[in-house]
C-alpha positions as CSV (number, residue, x, y, z in Angstrom):
1,M,100.3,114.7,125.1
2,E,100.8,118.4,124.8
3,V,102.3,119.6,121.6
4,R,103.4,123.2,121.0
5,V,103.4,124.3,117.3
6,D,104.9,127.5,115.9
7,E,103.4,129.7,113.3
8,T,104.9,127.6,110.5
9,G,103.4,124.4,111.7
10,A,106.7,123.0,113.1
11,V,106.7,121.3,116.5
12,I,108.6,123.3,119.1
13,S,108.0,121.2,122.2
14,V,106.2,118.0,123.3
15,R,105.4,116.7,126.7
16,L,103.4,113.8,128.1
17,L,100.6,114.7,130.4
18,V,100.5,111.2,132.1
19,K,103.1,108.7,133.1
20,V,103.7,105.7,130.8
21,Q,106.4,103.1,130.4
22,P,109.7,104.8,129.4
23,E,109.9,102.9,126.1
24,C,106.4,104.0,125.1
25,A,107.0,107.5,126.2
26,E,110.1,107.9,124.1
27,S,108.4,106.5,121.0
28,A,105.4,108.7,121.4
29,L,107.5,111.8,121.9
30,N,109.7,111.1,118.9
31,A,106.6,110.5,116.7
32,A,105.1,113.8,117.7
33,R,108.4,115.7,117.1
34,A,108.5,114.3,113.6
35,C,105.0,115.6,112.7
36,R,104.2,118.7,110.8
37,F,100.9,120.6,111.5
38,S,98.9,123.2,109.8
39,P,99.3,126.3,112.0
40,A,96.4,127.8,113.8
41,L,95.0,131.0,112.4
42,A,94.2,134.2,114.2
43,A,91.0,136.1,113.6
44,D,92.7,138.1,110.8
45,G,93.7,134.9,109.1
46,Q,97.4,135.1,110.0
47,P,99.2,131.9,111.2
48,V,99.9,131.9,115.0
49,A,101.7,129.5,117.4
50,S,99.4,127.2,119.4
51,T,99.3,124.4,121.9
52,L,97.5,121.1,121.1
53,A,96.3,118.3,123.4
54,I,96.6,115.0,121.5
55,A,95.2,111.7,122.9
56,V,97.6,108.8,122.2
57,E,96.6,105.2,123.0
58,L,99.7,103.2,124.0
């Protein structure tokens, strides 16, 4: 799953990288959308948007 996170740690987009059963896909996407992350930090220590690859076992 690919999760894009903004500089505040909020999820701005989620997409599955492999096909799974529709019921599982929707549950996984909804769970990721509900998460809150610590933002990535730039070299100067400022929060920045980032993209994460997350493995989910369904």
